[in-house]
N, C-alpha and C positions, 0 to 999 in steps of 0.2 A: 515503426521500429519497435521491436518487441522487447528489447533490453538495452540499456545503456550502462557500460562499464567504464569507470573512470580511467583514462590512459596512464594514470600514474599507479594504478593498483597492479603489482606484479606478481601477486601470489598465484595467479593462474597462468599457464602457459598461453602464448599468442596462438599457437597452433590449436590448442583446445577451444579457445574462444572462437576461433575461425569455424571449427567444426560444429560448435554449438550455433553459431550465427547462421550457417547453411541449413541445419535441421530446422531451426526456428523460421528461416526464410521460406522453406518448403511448407511448414505448417500454415504460414501466413497466406500462401496461395491456395490452400486447400478449400475447395467449396464447401459451404455449409451442408449441402446435400449429402456428403459422406458421413454426417453424424446420424445417429439413430436415436428414436424416441423423440420426446418434446424439447430436448436441448438442441442448440445450434452449434455444439462443438462436440467432436468425436472423443472417445477415451483416449487417454495418454498412452502411447506405446512406450516400451522399455527405452528405445532410443530417444524419445522425446523426454522422458524423465531424466536420462542421463545428460541430455543437453541442458535440462533446467538446472541440474546441480552444479553444472559449470557456469551457466550464464547468470544464476542468481547466487553469487558467492556470500559466505558468512565471513565475518571478520573476528579474529581473536580478541578478546576483551582484557582490560587490565585497569589499574587504578586511573581513574578519571576519563577512561575511554567511553564513548556512548555510541549506540547505534540506535536511529530512529527509523520507525516505519510509519509512514504517513499514508493514511487510507481515507479516501473521500467515501461519504456515505453512499448506500446503493440507491436503486431506482425508487423514487417516491412519487406519490400521487402529483399531478401537475400544479404548479402555482396558479392560484386563481380558481381552484376547484371550489364550487359552490358549497357553502356551509363548513368549510375547513380553513382556518386561519393559517397563513404561511408557516408560523412557528410550530404548528400543530400537524404538519403534513406527515402522514405516516409512510413506511414502504408500501409498495404494491405487493401483490402475491408473487408477481414475477420477480420483483426486487428482492423479497425474502428468499425465494428459491435460489436466485443467482448469487446472493450475498453468502448463503450457506455453502454453495460450490466454491466461492472464492476462499471462505474459511478452510474448507477441506485442502484447497490447493496450497494455502499458506501452511497448513499442518504437514502436507507432503513435502515442502521445502524444508522441514525440520527447524523452524525458526524457534529460538529461544526467547521467550518474552517475559519479562519481569513484571510488567504492569501495562494495562490497556487503559488509556484516559480518552473520554469522549466528551463532545458536546452534549449538553443536556436535552437538545431538541430530539423528539421521538424519532426521526429518520436517521439521525447519527447514532442515538443510543441503542436503537434496535440493531443496527449494523453491528456495532461493538459487541452485543449480546450474542448475535448469531456467530459472529467470528470467534469470540471468547469460548462459546461452547464447543466449536470444532477444534479449537487449539487445547482443550481440556482446561480451560482457565476461566470457569463460570463465575468465581469469586474475585477475579482480579480486575474488574471493570469499576473505574472511578470516573465521577462526572466532574467537570470544571468548566466554568462559564468563560474561561479564556479560549475555549475552542467553538463557542458559540456562533451562530451566523451573524455577521455584522461586525465581528472582531477584526483587527488587522493582524498581519503576520508579525509586525513588531511587538504586538501585545502578546502573542504566543511565544515570542522569543524571550520577551522579559519574564514571563512565567517559567519558561524551561530553564532559566538560570539557577533556580532552586531544586531542580530535579536531579537526583543522583543516580537513578537507575541506569544500568548498563544497556538494557534493551527495552525500548519504550514504544509501544504502539499507539499513536494518536488518530483518532477518528474526527473529522471535522468537515468543514465546508469550503467550497469555492467563494471568493477567490483567495482566501487567506490560507487554506492549507496547501495550495499550489504555489503561492507567492513565497511561503515559508522556505520552499527549496531554494529559490534564488536568494533570499535573505541570508540563509545559513550557509550557502556555498560562496557567493560572491559579495556578500554584504549589502545588496540591493534588491529588494523584492520584485523589481519591474525589469532588470537588466537581462533575465533570462525569458525566452518565450517557451512557458511551460505551463501545461495545464493537465491536471489529473482528471481522467474520465470518472464517472460513478463507479465505485467499487475498485478503482486502480489503486496501486500501491507504489510508493518511492521509498528506497532504502538509502539513508545517508549516514556517513560514519564521521565521528570526530576522534582524532588521536588524544594522546595523554596530556596535551597542553590544553586547558580549559579555555583559553584565549584564542586558540586556532580555529579556523573555519572547518565547516564539515566538508566532505567530499561525497559525490554522488557514487554509490555502489551500482544501483540498477533501478529500473523502473519496470513494473509488470502491469500490462493492461488486464481488464477483468477477464477477457476471453481466454488469455494463456491461464490464468490461475483457475478459471472454471474447469479448463481441460485438465489440469493436474488433479483436480478435485473429483474427477468422475472415475 
């Protein structure tokens, strides 16, 4: 599934979402051989970009409202690589290239980001830096230990209580970054069967009541974002 729209979100017409879904379904079945060059995704057509603008909606903001964009780090060298400790694993060259494309795709979506906060580990921090550059926000990357590998979704949630930004992009690690979606939406990190792929993004929104739960706006796998970024 290339995107998920919360059934309660009524700002987009059902007909428009169905059209977008059909276009994305056609894209999903497109063989990689249709792509040109070293990438496995073709450039985005005008129809595809129009579908993306429908399927990846933005929410209006106001006092106490917050939109979180949760991004898992890009492709890193494998765990257990000789001479590289797990916490020191960097992105691979392919990981860097594809993460840049993801950043361009997010930029093409017109996201308004107030701050990017990343795990301090190299694979996450480099992901944040690459995406920040593509979004035109190179000075907006902040590092916080709450997002480092091994921390829990609840620890991230506790840290988030003190964040007042309306549009916040978090870069972290599984399982916590994926479990955070379940924790914020249904109040329990393990009740949703949800996992972000490397360099995938989930967008969740909270209304004006700080005590209310978030709702899922959409999820975007890396291949979709990379196509938008070509």
